Each structure stands twice: as C-alpha cells, then as structure tokens.
C-alpha positions as CSV (number, residue, x, y, z in Angstrom):
1,M,10.3,-41.3,-46.6
2,A,7.2,-43.3,-47.2
3,E,5.2,-40.5,-45.5
4,D,6.6,-37.8,-47.8
5,R,6.1,-39.8,-51.0
6,S,2.5,-40.7,-50.1
7,D,1.6,-37.0,-49.9
8,K,3.0,-36.4,-53.4
9,I,0.6,-38.8,-55.1
10,K,-1.4,-37.0,-57.8
11,G,-4.2,-38.0,-60.1
12,T,-7.6,-36.5,-60.0
13,D,-9.4,-39.7,-60.9
14,F,-7.6,-41.7,-58.2
15,D,-8.2,-39.0,-55.6
16,S,-11.9,-38.9,-56.5
17,S,-12.2,-42.7,-56.2
18,L,-10.4,-42.6,-52.8
19,R,-12.8,-39.9,-51.5
20,V,-15.8,-42.0,-52.7
21,V,-14.6,-45.1,-50.9
22,Y,-13.8,-43.1,-47.8
23,A,-17.2,-41.5,-47.7
24,L,-19.0,-44.7,-48.3
25,I,-17.1,-46.4,-45.4
26,I,-18.0,-43.7,-42.9
27,V,-21.6,-43.6,-44.1
28,S,-21.9,-47.4,-44.0
29,C,-20.5,-47.4,-40.4
30,F,-23.0,-44.8,-39.4
31,I,-25.8,-46.9,-40.9
32,V,-24.8,-49.9,-38.9
33,I,-24.8,-48.0,-35.7
34,G,-28.0,-46.3,-36.7
35,F,-29.8,-49.6,-37.3
36,R,-28.6,-51.0,-34.0
37,V,-29.6,-47.8,-32.1
38,G,-33.0,-48.0,-33.8
39,S,-33.6,-51.5,-32.6
40,H,-33.2,-50.2,-29.0
41,F,-35.0,-46.9,-29.4
42,S,-37.7,-47.5,-26.8
43,A,-38.2,-46.7,-23.1
44,N,-38.0,-50.5,-22.6
45,Y,-34.2,-50.1,-23.0
46,L,-33.8,-47.1,-20.7
47,W,-31.7,-48.0,-17.7
48,D,-33.3,-47.4,-14.3
49,D,-30.8,-44.9,-13.2
50,A,-31.2,-42.8,-16.4
51,Y,-34.4,-41.3,-14.9
52,M,-32.3,-39.6,-12.3
53,F,-31.1,-37.1,-14.9
54,S,-34.7,-36.2,-15.8
55,R,-35.6,-35.7,-12.2
56,Y,-32.7,-33.3,-11.7
57,A,-33.5,-31.5,-14.9
58,D,-37.1,-31.1,-13.9
59,N,-36.2,-29.7,-10.5
60,L,-33.7,-27.3,-12.1
61,I,-36.4,-26.0,-14.4
62,S,-39.0,-25.6,-11.6
63,T,-36.9,-24.4,-8.7
64,G,-33.6,-23.3,-10.2
65,K,-31.7,-25.7,-8.0
66,I,-29.9,-28.9,-8.8
67,S,-31.7,-31.1,-6.3
68,W,-33.0,-34.6,-6.1
69,N,-36.3,-34.0,-4.4
70,P,-38.6,-31.1,-5.4
71,G,-37.9,-28.1,-3.2
72,G,-35.1,-30.0,-1.5
73,E,-31.5,-29.0,-0.8
74,P,-29.0,-29.1,-3.7
75,T,-27.7,-32.7,-4.2
76,Y,-24.5,-33.9,-5.9
77,G,-26.1,-37.1,-7.1
78,L,-25.0,-36.8,-10.7
79,T,-21.4,-37.9,-11.5
80,S,-21.8,-35.6,-14.6
81,P,-23.7,-32.5,-13.7
82,L,-22.8,-30.9,-17.0
83,Y,-24.9,-33.6,-18.7
84,L,-27.9,-31.5,-17.6
85,I,-27.0,-29.0,-20.4
86,V,-28.3,-31.8,-22.8
87,V,-31.1,-33.2,-20.7
88,T,-32.7,-30.0,-19.5
89,P,-33.4,-28.5,-23.0
90,L,-34.9,-31.8,-24.1
91,R,-37.1,-31.9,-21.0
92,L,-38.3,-28.4,-21.9
93,L,-39.0,-29.6,-25.5
94,F,-40.8,-32.7,-24.4
95,P,-42.3,-31.9,-20.9
96,D,-44.9,-34.6,-21.1
97,N,-42.6,-37.4,-22.4
98,V,-39.8,-38.2,-19.9
99,G,-38.8,-41.4,-21.8
100,L,-38.3,-39.6,-25.1
101,A,-36.3,-36.8,-23.5
102,V,-34.0,-39.1,-21.7
103,I,-33.4,-41.5,-24.6
104,L,-32.8,-38.6,-27.0
105,S,-30.2,-37.1,-24.6
106,S,-27.9,-40.1,-24.9
107,C,-28.7,-40.5,-28.6
108,V,-27.7,-36.9,-29.4
109,C,-24.5,-37.3,-27.5
110,G,-23.7,-40.7,-29.1
111,F,-24.0,-39.4,-32.6
112,T,-22.0,-36.3,-31.7
113,F,-19.3,-38.7,-30.5
114,L,-19.4,-40.5,-33.8
115,L,-19.1,-37.2,-35.7
116,L,-16.1,-36.2,-33.7
117,L,-14.2,-39.5,-34.2
118,P,-13.2,-38.7,-37.8
119,V,-11.9,-35.3,-36.6
120,L,-9.8,-37.0,-33.9
121,L,-8.5,-39.5,-36.4
122,H,-7.7,-36.7,-38.9
123,F,-5.7,-34.8,-36.3
124,S,-3.9,-37.9,-35.0
125,T,-2.4,-39.0,-38.4
126,K,0.4,-37.0,-40.0
127,V,-0.2,-37.9,-43.7
128,N,-3.3,-36.7,-45.5
129,L,-3.6,-39.9,-47.6
130,V,-2.9,-42.2,-44.7
131,S,-5.3,-40.2,-42.6
132,K,-8.2,-41.3,-44.8
133,V,-7.1,-44.9,-44.9
134,V,-6.5,-45.1,-41.2
135,T,-9.8,-43.5,-40.4
136,A,-11.6,-46.0,-42.6
137,L,-9.8,-49.0,-41.1
138,V,-10.4,-47.8,-37.5
139,F,-14.1,-47.1,-38.3
140,I,-14.6,-50.5,-39.8
141,S,-12.8,-52.3,-37.0
142,F,-14.7,-50.5,-34.2
143,T,-18.1,-50.8,-36.0
144,S,-17.7,-54.5,-36.6
145,S,-16.4,-55.2,-33.1
146,S,-18.9,-53.3,-31.1
147,V,-22.2,-54.7,-30.1
148,S,-22.4,-53.0,-26.8
149,L,-21.7,-49.4,-28.0
150,P,-25.2,-48.8,-29.5
151,I,-26.7,-49.9,-26.2
152,H,-25.3,-46.8,-24.6
153,F,-26.9,-44.6,-27.2
154,T,-30.3,-45.5,-25.8
155,S,-29.5,-46.2,-22.2
156,G,-30.3,-42.6,-21.2
157,M,-27.1,-42.5,-19.1
158,D,-24.3,-40.0,-19.4
159,T,-21.9,-42.5,-21.0
160,T,-22.2,-41.1,-24.5
161,F,-21.9,-37.5,-23.2
162,T,-18.6,-38.6,-21.6
163,L,-17.5,-40.1,-24.9
164,A,-18.3,-37.0,-26.8
165,Y,-16.6,-34.7,-24.3
166,I,-13.3,-36.7,-24.0
167,T,-13.2,-37.0,-27.8
168,M,-13.5,-33.2,-28.1
169,Y,-10.7,-32.8,-25.5
170,L,-8.4,-35.2,-27.3
171,C,-9.0,-33.4,-30.6
172,A,-8.0,-30.1,-28.9
173,A,-5.0,-31.7,-27.2
174,V,-3.6,-33.3,-30.4
175,W,-4.3,-30.1,-32.4
176,W,-2.5,-28.0,-29.8
177,E,0.5,-30.4,-29.7
178,R,0.9,-30.1,-33.5
179,S,0.4,-26.3,-33.7
180,N,1.8,-25.2,-30.3
181,S,-0.5,-22.2,-30.6
182,R,-1.9,-19.9,-27.9
183,K,-5.4,-20.5,-29.2
184,G,-4.9,-24.3,-28.9
185,S,-3.5,-23.9,-25.4
186,L,-6.5,-21.9,-24.3
187,V,-9.0,-24.4,-25.7
188,V,-7.2,-27.3,-24.0
189,C,-7.0,-25.4,-20.8
190,L,-10.7,-24.5,-20.8
191,L,-11.9,-28.0,-21.7
192,G,-9.5,-29.6,-19.2
193,G,-10.4,-27.2,-16.5
194,I,-14.2,-28.0,-16.5
195,T,-13.7,-31.7,-16.8
196,F,-14.4,-32.2,-13.1
197,L,-18.1,-31.3,-13.7
198,V,-18.2,-33.7,-16.7
199,R,-16.7,-36.6,-14.7
200,P,-14.0,-36.4,-12.0
201,D,-12.4,-39.6,-13.2
202,L,-11.6,-37.9,-16.6
203,L,-9.2,-35.7,-14.7
204,L,-6.7,-38.5,-15.3
205,Y,-6.6,-37.3,-18.9
206,T,-6.7,-33.6,-18.4
207,I,-3.9,-33.8,-15.8
208,F,-1.6,-36.4,-17.3
209,V,-1.7,-35.0,-20.9
210,P,-0.2,-31.6,-20.0
211,F,2.0,-33.2,-17.4
212,M,3.6,-35.5,-20.0
213,V,4.0,-32.6,-22.4
214,L,5.8,-30.7,-19.6
215,I,8.1,-33.6,-19.1
216,L,8.6,-34.9,-22.6
217,G,7.7,-31.9,-24.8
218,T,9.8,-31.6,-28.0
219,S,10.4,-27.9,-27.6
220,K,11.0,-25.5,-24.7
221,S,7.9,-23.5,-25.6
222,L,5.7,-26.6,-25.7
223,K,7.0,-27.7,-22.3
224,I,6.3,-24.2,-20.9
225,R,2.7,-24.2,-22.2
226,G,2.2,-27.7,-21.0
227,G,3.2,-26.6,-17.5
228,L,0.9,-23.5,-17.7
229,I,-2.0,-25.7,-18.9
230,L,-1.4,-28.1,-16.0
231,G,-1.3,-25.3,-13.5
232,A,-4.4,-23.7,-14.8
233,T,-6.3,-27.0,-14.9
234,L,-5.4,-27.6,-11.2
235,I,-6.5,-24.1,-10.3
236,L,-9.8,-24.5,-12.0
237,L,-10.2,-27.9,-10.3
238,G,-9.7,-26.2,-6.9
239,I,-12.4,-23.6,-7.8
240,Q,-14.9,-26.3,-8.8
241,I,-14.3,-28.4,-5.7
242,F,-14.8,-25.2,-3.6
243,F,-18.0,-24.6,-5.4
244,T,-19.4,-28.2,-5.1
245,T,-18.5,-28.2,-1.4
246,Y,-20.2,-24.9,-0.8
247,Y,-23.3,-25.6,-3.0
248,F,-23.8,-29.3,-2.6
249,K,-22.1,-29.8,0.8
250,S,-20.1,-32.5,-0.8
251,P,-16.8,-32.0,-2.6
252,L,-17.2,-35.2,-4.8
253,P,-20.3,-36.8,-6.4
254,L,-22.2,-39.0,-4.0
255,P,-21.9,-42.1,-6.3
256,F,-18.1,-41.9,-5.6
257,Y,-18.6,-42.4,-1.9
258,A,-21.2,-45.2,-2.6
259,K,-19.0,-47.1,-5.0
260,S,-15.5,-46.5,-3.8
261,T,-15.6,-46.4,0.0
262,R,-17.3,-49.7,1.0
263,L,-20.5,-48.2,2.4
264,Y,-22.7,-51.2,1.9
265,G,-21.3,-54.0,4.0
266,A,-19.2,-57.1,3.1
267,F,-21.9,-59.2,1.4
268,I,-22.4,-57.1,-1.7
269,Y,-18.7,-56.6,-2.2
270,T,-18.2,-60.3,-2.1
271,L,-21.1,-60.8,-4.5
272,Y,-19.7,-58.4,-7.1
273,R,-16.0,-59.2,-6.5
274,S,-15.4,-60.6,-9.9
275,T,-17.7,-58.3,-11.9
276,A,-15.2,-55.6,-12.6
277,L,-12.6,-57.9,-14.1
278,N,-15.2,-59.9,-16.1
279,E,-16.5,-56.6,-17.6
280,L,-13.0,-55.5,-18.4
281,L,-12.4,-58.8,-20.2
282,A,-15.7,-58.4,-22.1
283,F,-14.6,-54.9,-23.1
284,I,-11.3,-56.1,-24.4
285,I,-12.9,-59.0,-26.3
286,S,-15.3,-56.6,-27.9
287,Y,-12.5,-54.5,-29.3
288,R,-9.9,-57.3,-29.7
289,F,-9.1,-56.5,-33.3
290,P,-8.1,-52.9,-32.9
291,L,-6.4,-53.5,-29.6
292,S,-4.4,-56.3,-31.1
293,I,-2.9,-53.8,-33.5
294,M,-1.4,-51.9,-30.5
295,V,0.2,-55.1,-29.2
296,V,1.4,-56.5,-32.5
297,V,2.9,-53.2,-33.6
298,G,3.8,-51.5,-30.3
299,V,5.5,-54.3,-28.4
300,P,8.1,-55.4,-31.1
301,T,8.8,-51.8,-31.9
302,L,9.5,-51.0,-28.3
303,V,11.4,-54.2,-27.4
304,Y,13.5,-54.6,-30.5
305,K,13.9,-51.1,-31.9
306,R,13.8,-49.3,-28.6
307,Q,11.3,-46.9,-30.2
308,W,8.4,-45.4,-28.4
309,L,5.9,-44.4,-31.1
310,L,3.7,-42.1,-29.1
311,T,4.0,-38.3,-28.9
312,P,4.0,-36.6,-25.4
313,V,0.2,-36.0,-25.6
314,E,-0.4,-39.6,-26.7
315,T,1.9,-40.8,-23.9
316,G,-0.3,-38.9,-21.4
317,V,-3.3,-40.5,-22.9
318,F,-1.7,-43.9,-22.7
319,V,-0.8,-43.4,-19.0
320,A,-4.3,-42.0,-18.1
321,T,-6.0,-44.9,-19.8
322,A,-4.0,-47.5,-18.0
323,L,-4.7,-45.8,-14.6
324,F,-8.4,-45.5,-15.5
325,L,-8.7,-49.2,-16.2
326,I,-6.8,-50.1,-13.1
327,Y,-9.0,-47.9,-10.9
328,Y,-12.2,-49.3,-12.2
329,S,-11.0,-52.9,-12.2
330,F,-9.9,-53.0,-8.6
331,F,-11.3,-50.1,-6.6
332,V,-14.9,-49.5,-7.8
333,L,-18.0,-51.5,-6.9
334,Q,-19.7,-52.1,-10.2
335,I,-23.4,-52.8,-9.6
336,M,-25.1,-51.5,-12.7
337,Y,-22.3,-52.7,-14.9
338,Y,-24.3,-53.4,-18.1
339,G,-22.6,-53.0,-21.5
340,Q,-19.1,-52.5,-19.8
341,R,-20.2,-48.9,-19.2
342,F,-17.6,-48.2,-16.6
343,Y,-14.8,-48.8,-19.2
344,Y,-16.4,-47.0,-22.1
345,P,-14.9,-43.5,-21.2
346,V,-11.5,-44.8,-22.4
347,L,-12.8,-45.7,-25.9
348,P,-11.8,-42.3,-27.5
349,A,-8.4,-42.7,-26.1
350,I,-8.1,-46.2,-27.5
351,V,-9.2,-44.9,-30.9
352,L,-6.5,-42.3,-30.8
353,L,-3.8,-44.8,-29.8
354,V,-4.9,-47.4,-32.2
355,S,-4.9,-44.9,-35.1
356,R,-1.3,-44.1,-34.3
357,Y,-0.3,-47.8,-34.4
358,F,-2.4,-48.3,-37.5
359,E,-0.6,-45.5,-39.2
360,H,2.8,-46.9,-38.2
361,A,2.0,-50.4,-39.4
362,F,0.4,-49.0,-42.6
363,I,3.6,-47.1,-43.5
364,K,6.2,-49.5,-42.4
365,T,4.7,-52.5,-44.2
366,R,4.4,-50.3,-47.3
367,L,0.6,-50.9,-47.5
368,C,0.1,-47.2,-47.9
369,L,-0.7,-46.0,-51.4
370,S,2.9,-45.1,-52.3
371,N,5.8,-46.6,-54.2
372,N,4.9,-49.5,-56.6
373,L,1.3,-49.9,-55.4
374,A,0.3,-46.3,-55.9
375,K,2.1,-46.3,-59.3
376,S,0.4,-49.4,-60.5
377,I,-3.0,-48.0,-59.5
378,Q,-2.4,-44.7,-61.2
379,E,-1.1,-46.2,-64.3
380,G,-4.0,-48.6,-64.4
381,S,-7.7,-47.7,-63.9
382,P,-9.0,-45.9,-60.8
383,K,-12.3,-47.5,-61.7
384,V,-10.7,-50.9,-60.9
385,F,-9.5,-49.6,-57.6
386,L,-13.0,-48.3,-56.8
387,A,-14.6,-51.5,-57.8
388,V,-12.2,-53.6,-55.7
389,S,-12.6,-51.3,-52.7
390,L,-16.4,-51.4,-53.0
391,L,-16.3,-55.2,-53.1
392,L,-14.1,-55.3,-50.0
393,L,-16.5,-52.8,-48.3
394,A,-19.5,-55.0,-49.1
395,T,-17.7,-58.1,-47.8
396,L,-16.8,-56.4,-44.6
397,L,-19.8,-54.3,-43.7
398,L,-22.8,-55.5,-45.7
399,P,-23.4,-58.6,-43.5
400,I,-23.2,-56.4,-40.4
401,Q,-25.7,-54.0,-42.0
402,V,-28.1,-56.8,-42.9
403,E,-27.9,-58.2,-39.4
404,A,-28.5,-54.8,-37.8
405,F,-31.4,-54.0,-40.2
406,W,-33.0,-57.3,-39.4
407,E,-32.9,-56.5,-35.7
408,L,-34.5,-53.1,-36.4
409,R,-37.2,-54.8,-38.6
410,S,-38.1,-57.2,-35.8
411,V,-38.5,-54.4,-33.3
412,W,-40.6,-52.4,-35.8
413,K,-42.9,-55.4,-36.4
414,S,-43.4,-55.9,-32.7
415,H,-44.6,-52.3,-32.4
416,K,-42.1,-51.5,-29.7
417,F,-40.1,-49.0,-31.7
418,A,-40.3,-45.6,-30.1
419,A,-42.6,-46.8,-27.4
420,M,-41.9,-44.2,-24.7
421,D,-44.7,-44.5,-22.2
422,V,-42.9,-45.0,-18.9
423,A,-46.0,-46.2,-17.1
424,E,-46.5,-48.9,-19.8
425,V,-42.8,-50.0,-19.4
426,Y,-43.5,-50.5,-15.7
427,K,-46.6,-52.6,-16.4
428,E,-45.1,-54.7,-19.1
429,G,-41.7,-55.5,-17.8
430,R,-40.9,-54.1,-14.3
431,S,-44.0,-54.4,-12.3
432,H,-42.7,-57.5,-10.5
433,I,-39.9,-55.4,-8.9
434,W,-42.1,-52.8,-7.2
435,I,-45.5,-54.1,-6.3
436,A,-48.4,-51.7,-7.1
437,L,-46.1,-48.8,-7.8
438,D,-48.6,-47.5,-10.4
439,D,-51.3,-47.4,-7.8
440,F,-49.1,-45.8,-5.1
441,S,-48.0,-43.2,-7.7
442,N,-51.6,-42.0,-7.9
443,L,-51.6,-41.0,-4.3
444,P,-51.0,-37.3,-3.3
445,D,-47.6,-35.8,-3.7
446,D,-46.9,-35.5,0.0
447,L,-46.5,-39.3,0.2
448,V,-42.8,-40.1,1.1
449,I,-41.3,-43.1,-0.5
450,A,-37.9,-44.8,0.3
451,T,-36.1,-47.4,-1.8
452,T,-32.7,-48.4,-3.2
453,E,-34.1,-48.9,-6.8
454,I,-35.1,-45.3,-7.4
455,G,-35.2,-44.8,-11.2
456,Q,-38.7,-46.0,-12.1
457,V,-40.1,-44.8,-8.8
458,A,-38.7,-41.3,-9.5
459,A,-40.1,-41.3,-13.0
460,L,-43.6,-42.2,-11.9
461,N,-43.5,-39.8,-8.9
462,P,-41.8,-36.6,-10.1
463,N,-43.3,-34.4,-7.4
464,K,-43.0,-36.7,-4.4
465,T,-40.1,-37.0,-2.0
466,V,-38.1,-40.2,-2.8
467,V,-35.4,-41.2,-0.3
468,D,-32.5,-43.0,-2.0
469,L,-31.5,-45.6,0.6
470,A,-28.3,-46.5,-1.4
471,G,-26.9,-43.0,-1.0
472,L,-26.5,-42.1,-4.6
473,N,-28.8,-39.2,-4.1
474,E,-28.8,-38.8,-0.3
475,T,-25.9,-36.8,1.1
476,Y,-26.1,-38.1,4.6
477,F,-26.0,-41.8,3.6
478,A,-23.2,-41.2,1.1
479,H,-21.0,-39.5,3.6
480,N,-21.8,-41.5,6.8
481,G,-23.2,-44.8,5.6
482,F,-26.8,-46.0,5.9
483,S,-28.5,-45.3,9.2
484,A,-32.0,-46.6,9.9
485,S,-32.5,-44.4,12.9
486,W,-31.6,-41.3,10.7
487,L,-34.0,-42.5,8.0
488,F,-37.0,-42.7,10.3
489,L,-36.1,-39.6,12.3
490,R,-35.4,-37.4,9.2
491,Y,-38.0,-38.7,6.7
492,G,-40.4,-41.1,8.4
493,P,-41.3,-42.5,5.0
494,D,-44.9,-43.5,4.5
495,L,-43.9,-46.3,2.1
496,I,-40.7,-48.3,2.0
497,Y,-39.8,-50.5,-0.9
498,M,-37.2,-52.6,1.0
499,P,-33.6,-52.6,-0.3
500,H,-32.6,-54.9,-3.1
501,P,-31.8,-58.4,-1.6
502,H,-28.1,-57.8,-2.3
503,Y,-28.1,-55.1,0.5
504,K,-28.3,-57.6,3.2
505,E,-26.8,-55.5,6.0
506,M,-29.1,-52.6,5.2
507,I,-32.2,-54.8,5.3
508,K,-31.2,-56.2,8.7
509,E,-30.6,-52.7,10.1
510,I,-34.0,-51.5,9.0
511,E,-35.7,-54.6,10.4
512,R,-33.9,-54.3,13.7
513,S,-34.7,-50.6,14.2
514,P,-37.3,-49.9,17.0
515,S,-39.1,-47.5,14.7
516,F,-39.7,-50.4,12.2
517,S,-42.3,-51.8,14.6
518,N,-44.5,-49.0,13.4
519,Y,-44.6,-50.5,9.9
520,E,-46.7,-53.2,8.4
521,Y,-44.1,-55.4,6.7
522,F,-44.7,-57.6,3.7
523,P,-41.7,-59.7,2.8
524,P,-41.2,-60.6,-0.9
525,E,-42.3,-64.2,-0.4
526,S,-45.6,-63.0,1.1
527,L,-46.5,-61.0,-2.0
528,G,-47.1,-63.9,-4.2
529,L,-46.4,-64.0,-8.0
530,I,-47.2,-61.6,-10.8
531,N,-48.0,-62.5,-14.4
532,T,-45.9,-60.5,-16.8
533,S,-45.4,-60.7,-20.6
534,S,-42.4,-63.0,-20.0
535,G,-44.1,-65.3,-17.5
536,F,-44.8,-65.5,-13.7
537,H,-42.3,-63.7,-11.5
538,P,-42.0,-63.3,-7.7
539,Y,-42.2,-59.8,-6.4
540,F,-38.6,-58.6,-6.0
541,L,-38.7,-56.0,-3.2
542,G,-40.5,-56.4,0.1
543,I,-42.7,-53.5,1.1
544,A,-43.4,-51.7,4.4
545,L,-46.3,-49.3,5.2
546,R,-46.2,-46.9,8.1
547,K,-49.2,-47.6,10.3
548,D,-49.7,-44.0,11.4
549,S,-49.5,-42.6,7.9
550,K,-52.6,-40.8,6.8
551,Y,-52.5,-43.0,3.7
552,Y,-52.0,-46.3,5.5
553,G,-55.6,-47.5,5.0
554,V,-55.5,-46.7,1.2
555,M,-52.0,-48.3,0.8
556,L,-53.0,-51.4,2.7
557,E,-56.1,-51.8,0.6
558,I,-53.9,-51.5,-2.6
559,I,-51.5,-54.2,-1.3
560,Q,-54.3,-56.6,-0.3
561,K,-56.0,-56.2,-3.6
562,R,-52.8,-57.0,-5.5
563,I,-52.1,-60.0,-3.4
564,S,-55.6,-61.4,-3.8
565,N,-55.4,-61.0,-7.6
C-alpha cells in the first residue's frame, strides 16, 4: 500500500524541489568521479597490458586482421575483441598518440557506464518517487565508497567497457521482464547472444537470467520467452565459438588458458595463491555500505518472513554474480590484479540488487515520502525540504568533492595532467624494467623481441614482431604451455627480455635449452642500477642477445654503454 500511496503524492513545488535535489546528487557524484579520473588522466597511469588493445587496433587498421604481430596470423589475445569497436576509431582519430587513444577508450566507456546506471536504477524500482530516492542513495553510497573505480577509467583496459555492456544488458533484461514484449525479448536475445565476444565469463549472466525466467517466470508467456531467449543465446554462442575456432584457431581467448589451466608451473601459483581472496575482500570492503543493505534487509526477510524479494531476472543476476565471484576467487590466477579489476564486472549486478533491497527497506520502514512525512512536507514549505536536502548533500558529498579536487590540483601543478608521451613514461618510471628499450626500439623493424612483459615493448615497437612468452598473445604457448625449443625454432628472437622473476620454471627452461648457448646473457644483477625519478632501482629483467643476429654488434654496444653509465 505504501507504494501506491507514494505515487499519489501531488504538489508542484514539492516535485520541483525533489527533482532539483535528485539532479544535484547525480551531478555531484559525476563531479567526484570526474575529479578522480582527472587526477589519473595521464599515460603514467596506463596499465602495461592496455597497450595490447592499441596494437590489435593498429594491425586491424593496416591489415584488416585481428592479429598481435604485424602481418601475422589472427590471434585471440583479447578477452574482449568487441572492445576494438571503441579503441579502433580512437586510434584512427589519434594515430600519433597511442597513450591518448588508449586512455580515452576506457574513459569513454567508464562515463557511458555512469550514464547507464540511472537508467538501470529507474527500471529496477517500481515506484516513480522511490526510484529517484533509491537512485540518489545508491549513487551517493557507491561514489563515497569507491576509490578504485576511477582507476579503471584511466587504466586503458576493457574493464569499463565490460561495465557499460553488462549494465546495458541488465537494463534490457529488467525492461523485458516488466513489459514481456517481443521487442524487449529481441533486444535481450541480441545483447546476450554476442556477450561471448565481449567477455566469455559474462555468459553467466546471459544464460542464468533467461534460465531463471524459464523456471520462475510469473506467467506462461514470460516462461516461454525466457526459454526462447536461452535457446537463441546458446545457438549464437555456438556460432561464435565456431567462428573463433576457425578464424583464431582457438575457441577461447588465450588469456583463459594462461590464467585458468596452470600453464606456468607451481612457483607462480604458490606466490599468488592468496591474491584472489585478498582482492575479493578489498572489493567487498570498498562497497561495504551498499552491500550491507543486502545483508541487513535480505537475510531477515528470507529467514523470518520466508520472502524472496528478487524477481526471476534478479534471481538470475544473483546466481550469476555468486558463480562469477566463486570462479575468480578460486580458479583464476590473478597476476595483474590491480584495483580489484577481476571482480568489477559484477558491479552493475550489485547495483541492481542493492537498489532492490534499498527500495524494500525504504518502503517497509516508511522512510519513503508517503503517509505523515509526505503530508507534513506538503503542508509545510518545500523550500525547507530543499534546504535540508542540500545541507545533507553538502555534508555527504562536499568533503569527497574537495578531496578529489585537491588530488586533481596536485596533478595539474606537477604538470603530469594529460601527459601522454609513451616514450617519456618509459624513461621516467619504467626504464628499470627493460634496460635500453628506447635504444633497441630505434633499430629496424625486422628485429624480433621476446618477453613476458609485452605492453610497453609493444607500444614502442608497433611494427616489430614481439613474442609473448606468457602466452597471452601466442597461440602455441597458450594451448601447449611454454616451450623453449619451439621459441628458438619458430622465432629465433634477436633480443630476449628474460621472463619476469616470478616465472621461475620458464626462465630455467630457457637457460637449459641448447639453443640458448647462442645468446649473450646478462642476468639482472649484472646490469647494475638505474637512476629514476624515484631513486635508484636494479634492472628488473635479464637480457639475452643472439650472437649470430645481424644486430648483435649494435645491441651489445647499447648494453655496454648503459652498463658503463
């Protein structure tokens, strides 16, 4: 009854005040995120793997193939090939500025995600008045909780693209459940059907949502359409797997094999054994306030009232989210785990579920603007309501805005805002990882380089062959595991930046290979120290030069010069 009464509230002045407060809350939250994104808007904050997307986009533009190496065979190295529809146009727009194109790709998707959130929240709440209040509360709670979210806007990775896409899918699914229309069914089917090329792990949502509607649907027609959507999604999935197998010679993205099938030996898995659960805990702590609403409202309602608050679509979202978190917590090797990125794809689902529990708590505790509270406001002054609301808004968000602005101001004063020169990023902060990479990058494009840390190398050598020893962009290694003999036989790299120290077994296999005797090897400890802006650092990766390479003399001279300096 509270829901019905709240929709009958009239009063132009009050409605206008409510709209003003609602708009100010949304704008204020966008400002907070914008300041935090601005403080990271620099190529210094781009993640190393983000340069992979630019390399694929460049090769797609120049050769028409989705390949890792220029002129090479198609490569399924991107977990999200559809992210190229964002990166590729930006590379065409900024052909001479790879850093700007990559960072804008994740920024555009990030703000698209933020714009889609109010739409999702509007669809997920049943009462117009409550919809605005719930949306405002959810936005405040997520903005104030999240420090890591803006990091993904400037990481250059596909995280924000995933967030935007799954939010769009959930909007369509909730709308379809409410309307049970053919048009809604078609939209859900199409969005769910191509999810495999967005990220295969998102199939948990596009399969379990229609499946739960098929099982728990409130009407026969809804159940039938749920079954049809599920069947069509599976058919489209089969078509895509056939295509990727034919085109890429791999049914699944290569990172899946690298991170889920224990390719790297026991040491690295032991080293990162606790990372997944630690990151999950950090993610939960970041959003502890909105998540606590689900527990405080949902558990008592289920235990004492035997009432499951979620609709069939929301139940599918709940199940998919639980399975997603379990999979990434226990079955995935999380190496580049920064900012809890492996868990962020569930954020739109959590927003949807939290809004449902917010709405329930809001109505059941009579905090919604109905009954005596609404009457007292309407009989009193809407201006008082507006003033009190603005005071609460300032109390909640103004300190966060000031903090975020101060961070942006510090970055601006340091002249690092919008610094997008990739070569300068290497010199200032990453030159201790790859010795003399800038000098090696000036050598002709037929130089072949092999390494596990491929991002910066790929960015500075867009036209060279770069062998990804970790198998994220090398089909043979991903499917069969690393093989030193195959590396030397297939590529015979002129220059090897030895694997990251965490790949102990890989390093040993390279060093024990008979072909490695044809290389001049410089272990990290023999390379000395380098002076960077943050102090002296040891070189991180050892280096090996092929003795019969036509560039051996030049490369040796470069190394010796760096060591002597």
